[in-house]
N, C-alpha and C positions, 0 to 999 in steps of 0.2 A: 503693404498697408501699415504694418507695425512701424517700419522705418519712416514712412511718410508722416505718421502722427508724431513721432519723436522729433523729426525735422521741423514740423510746424511749430511745436512748442520751443524748440531751439531758436527759432527765428522770432520768438516773442509773440506769436499769434495765439488767439483764444481758441480753445478746443470746444467742440459741441458736446452735449451730454452723450450723444451716441458714440463719439470718438473716445471719450473718457471711459464710458461703459465697456466698450470693446477692448480697450487696452488693459484696464485694471482687472476686469473679470477674466481676461485672457491670461493675466499673470497668475491669478488664483487657480486657473485650470492647468497651468504649466505650459501654455502655448506661447506666452511671452516669457523670455528667459531673464534670469537675475541681472545679466549685464545690460539687457535692454531696459529693464525697469530702472536700473541704476542711472542710465542715461536720461530717462524721463524725469526722475527725481532731481537730478542735477539741473536739468533745463528749467524745472519749476522753481528750484532754489534760486537760480540766477535771474529768471525773467518774471517770476511771480504768477498770480492767477487773478482773473476778474472775480467779482463777487459771485457772478452767475456760475463760473467754473467751480468755485468753492462750494456753493450750494449743491451743485451737481455731484461733486466728489463726495461730499458728506452723505448725500442720499445713496450713492452707490455703496459706500462703506456700510451704512445702516442696513441696506437691503441685501448685503452679502450674507446675512445671517438672520436670526430671529430677533424680534423685539419683545423684551420681557414686560409682563403686565403685573403690577402689584396693587391694582386698584381695589382688591378685596382686603388689603391691610389698612387699617385706619391710620389717619394722619397724613400730613404732607411729607413726601419723601424728598429730602434735600441731599444732593450730592455735591461733593467738593473735589476739585482737581487742582493740583499744583503743576506748573510747567517744569518743575524740577530744579534742584540746586544742591550745592554741597552741604551735607549735613541735614538735609530736609527730611525729618521723620514726623512731620506734622500729622499725617493721616493716623499714625499709631496712637496719637494723643487725642486728636479731635473726634475721631469716630466714637470711642467709648464715652467721651464727655457728652456729646450731643445725644447719643442713644440713652444715656443714663437720665436724661431730662425729657424722655418721652417722644423724641423726634426720630423716626426710623432712618437708619443709614445703610444703604446698599452700595458698597464701594467696590468697584471693579478696578484693580490697580495693575500696573505694569512693572516690567523689569527695568534695570538701569539703562539709561541712554548716555553713552560716553562716560564722563566723570560725574554725572548726576545720578545718585543711587536710586534704585527702584524699591518701592514699598514691598513688592513681592519677594525680592532678594532678602530684604531685612527680615521679613516674617519667616522665611525658610531657614534663618539661623536658629529658629526655635525648633528643636527636635520634634518631629511628628506633626508639625503644623501643616494642615492640608490647605493648599491654595488652588486646588483643581475641583471645586465643588460643581455638581451638576445644577442645572436650573432649578430642579425640584428641591435640592438640598439648600440652595440659596433662599428659596421661597420659604421653606420650613423654618430655617434659622432666623430669618427676619421676623417671622410670626412669633417665634418662641422667645427670642431675647432682644429683638429690635436692632440688631447690627450684624453685618457680615462684611469681611474683607476677603476678596478672592481674586484670582487671576481671571482674565477674560475666559468665560466658558467657551467651549469649542464652537458653539453655535452663535456666539455674540460677536458681531463685526469681525468675522475671521479674516477679511481682507485687510483690515487695519492691523491685525496682529502680524500678518506676513510682511506688510510694508514697514511696520514699526521696527522689526528686527533688521531689515535691510537698511533703513535710514541710519541706524546706529553705527554702521560700519562703512557708510559711503559719504560721510561729512555733509549730510543733508538734514540733520536734526533741527537746525535753526530756521528752516523755512516756515514763515508765518502761515501761509495757506495750508501746508501739510500739518503743522501743529494744530491749527483750528479745526480742520476736517477730522483729524485723529481724535482729538479730545471730545468734540461735540458729537461725533457719531457714537462713541462709546457711552456718553452720558445719556443721550436720547434713547439708544437701544437698550440701556440697562434700566429704563423705567423711571428715571428721576422726574419729579414734578417741578422742582426748582434746582438751579445749579449755581454754585459759587466757584469762581475760578481765581486761584491765587497765582498771579502772574509775577514771576521772579525776574528782576532786571539787575544787571551788573556783571562784573567780570566772572563770577562763578555761576552764571546762569546761561541758558541758551540765547536769551535776548540781552544784548549788551547796552542798549540805549533806552531812555524814557520814550523816545519817539516810536521805537519798535514795540514797546510794551503797550503804549496807547493805541497803536494800530491794531495789535492783537485783541486788546480789550474791546474796541469798537466792533471788530469782526465777530467775536464771540457773541456779543449782544445782538448783532444783526442775524446770525444763524439762529440764536434763541428765538428771536421774533418770528423768523421764517417758520420755525417749528412750534410756535405758540408756547414757549417756555420762558419763565422769568430767569434771566441770567444776571448775576451781579459779579463784579470783579474787584479784586484788591491788588494793587501793585506794590510789591514788597522788595526790599533791598537784598541783593545777593552779591554785593561787593565783598562782604565778609561772610564766613560760614555761619550756619544756623546752629547755635548752641556750642557745646564743648566737644561733642563726639562725631567722628567721621568713620564710617565702617559699619558693617551690618549688625553684628552682635552688640557692638558698642552703642549703636544708635537705639537699639531696643532697650538697653539698660538705661539710657538717658530718658527715653520716653516714660519708662516706669518711674524714674525719679521725679519727673514733673507731675505725673498722675498721682503720686504719693504726696504731693505738696512740698517736696524738698527743694524746689527751685521756683522762685517767683520773681526773678530779676533779669534773667538772660533774655536775649533777643528772641530765642526760641519760645520761651514761655509767653512773652508779650504778643508774638504773632499768633500763637495757638489760642490765646485769649480773644484776640480780635476775630479770628476766623470762626471759632466756636460760637461767639456771640452773634456774628452775622448769620450763621446757619440757624441758630435758635430763633433769632428775629424773623427769618424767612419762614421757618417751619411752624412757628406759633403765632405769626402776625402780631408781634409785640415790638416795642421799641428796642433799639440796640442796648440802651442803658439798662432796661429791665432784664434783657437777655444776659448781659454781662454779670449781673448780680447772681443769677441762677448758675452760671458757669463757675464762678468763683466758689459758690457754696458747694457745688458738686465735687470740686477738687478738695476743698477743705474737709468735707465729711467723708471722703474716700469713696463716694458713690461712683465716681468716674473710674477709679482704680478697680473697684469691684466689678464694674462692667467690662473692663479690659480682661480681668481674670476669667470672666464668664465667656468672653469671646475666644480667648486662647483655648479654654477647655472644650468649648463647643466644636472647635476645628482640630482637636486632637493634639494640641501643642503641650509641651512639657518645659516650663520656664527653667527648671533646674538643669536643663541640658545646655543652656547658654554658656558659651566658652569664649574666652579671649586668649590670644597667644601668650605663652610663657616667655617668649623672647621679646625683649623691649630695648629700645634705644631712647635715651633721654636727651633732650636738646636744651642746654642751658643758655641763658641770655648772656651776651658778651658785654652789654652795657646796662647802665641804670637809666630809668626814665619812665615815660608814660607810653603805653601802646596806642599808636595813632591809627594803625591799619593792620589787618591780617589778610593776606592774599588768598582769597577763596579759590581762584582758578588753579594756582600752584598746588594748593592742598588737595584739590580734587584730582589733579593729575598724579600727585604723589600717592594718593590712596589707590588709584588704579595700578600704579607700578608695584605697590605692596601686594596686590592680588585681590583688592576689595571690589574691583569693577572689571568690565570686559573690554578687551581690545577688539576681539572678533566675536561674532554672535554665537559661536560654538564654545567659547571659553567657559571654564568653570570658575566659580568664585570661591575664595577662601573667606569664610564667614568670621574667622577669629582675628583677622588683621584689621588695622585701622590706626586712627590718630586720636589722642586725647589732648585737648588744648587746656592747659592749666590756667592760662590767662586769656582774657578777652579784651576787646577794644575799650579803651578808657581806663584800664587798670594800670597801676604803677608796678614796676619791677625793679629789682636790684640786680646788679651783675652777679651771675651765678645762679639766680633763680631758674627753676625749670619752666620753660615755656610750653613744651609739648613732650608727650611720651608717644613714641611710635611702637605699635604692636606688630611685629614682623615675623616672617618665616625665618627659620634658623639660618638660612643661607643668604639672607638679604644683606646687601652692602649699600649704605647710604652714601651718595656722592656729594650732595650739597643740600643745605637747608637755609642758605643765605637769602636774605631779602624777603622772606615770607612774612616776618614780623617787622613793621616799621615802628621804631622806638625813638622818641625824642625827649 
């Protein structure tokens, strides 16, 4: 039966709800093995799924655990998800901004997928920060301070958690049906009233083309309609990294810098402004222009930064513990000119080789390593100017940094 279902999907045929339920729940029970699920994921990746299959799989993911209920907490709960990209630390910035303006944020985040860093990995670079809150703790924290960022609780879509880890190491992360079912099952199970999806597209993202991004956008909205949730999407550029910092501790430090109002010009700041404004618009039923005024004021008055400190404190974190490696390699520019492009994919892969990401699902992450980009796209450089600083392990040997910056 297991092999028959794999073979059916391998041949590009649609699976029934019963077949999907048997196979995926069998995996959760240990009756379907890793290698069999890997075959199924690859068949889905190659042949896709119908809308009905995707609705079924989303339902199976949701019903593998419990659905959280925050209806007793006042206000519209708006959740945001990013499909992941190089240097994407938007959640660390957006959640405190939105919560500081009175819209509750309950954020269930994941670990890194391939070269795209995970919010949970970034938060774990803060000593003591707890990412394994119980349902009761999540509920109490949202009631008390209006914001929580935690890993998936053990009871929330546990099937997705198991599949997510396997996708990371089987080259199946970019499957649009699997992305859609994974994201929407978590968002719906975690009690969101409205959902904003930041769909990254480009060389440094899971989705490489605008066509793929538009397809995922339409699918997310369809799933939202199926479950009576308002879903909005923003498609954002991931041909270049987001912001200056790539790597876990480094990205937390950059998030702090933006929340303190020290950066209001980078692509990271501009995207966070757009996403936060969209969430406030959804949560308060106001125009995006009105919402943006509130967001800017929250940053300028440090309300957002204070909420970030409150969040870290509530979850046991100690910001003074943040560390970056003492071992650095500086990359000078060989030519003078204007930076036309920065290769996000190559930088993402480099960050993994430094130890900032995982190759296998069991791998440990080094939170202190990463990349700081001194210069961004559009800036002028002189020969000899430092383009990037690599924070590395003491035994790291750089083979090449050629062609990452395009300078003309």
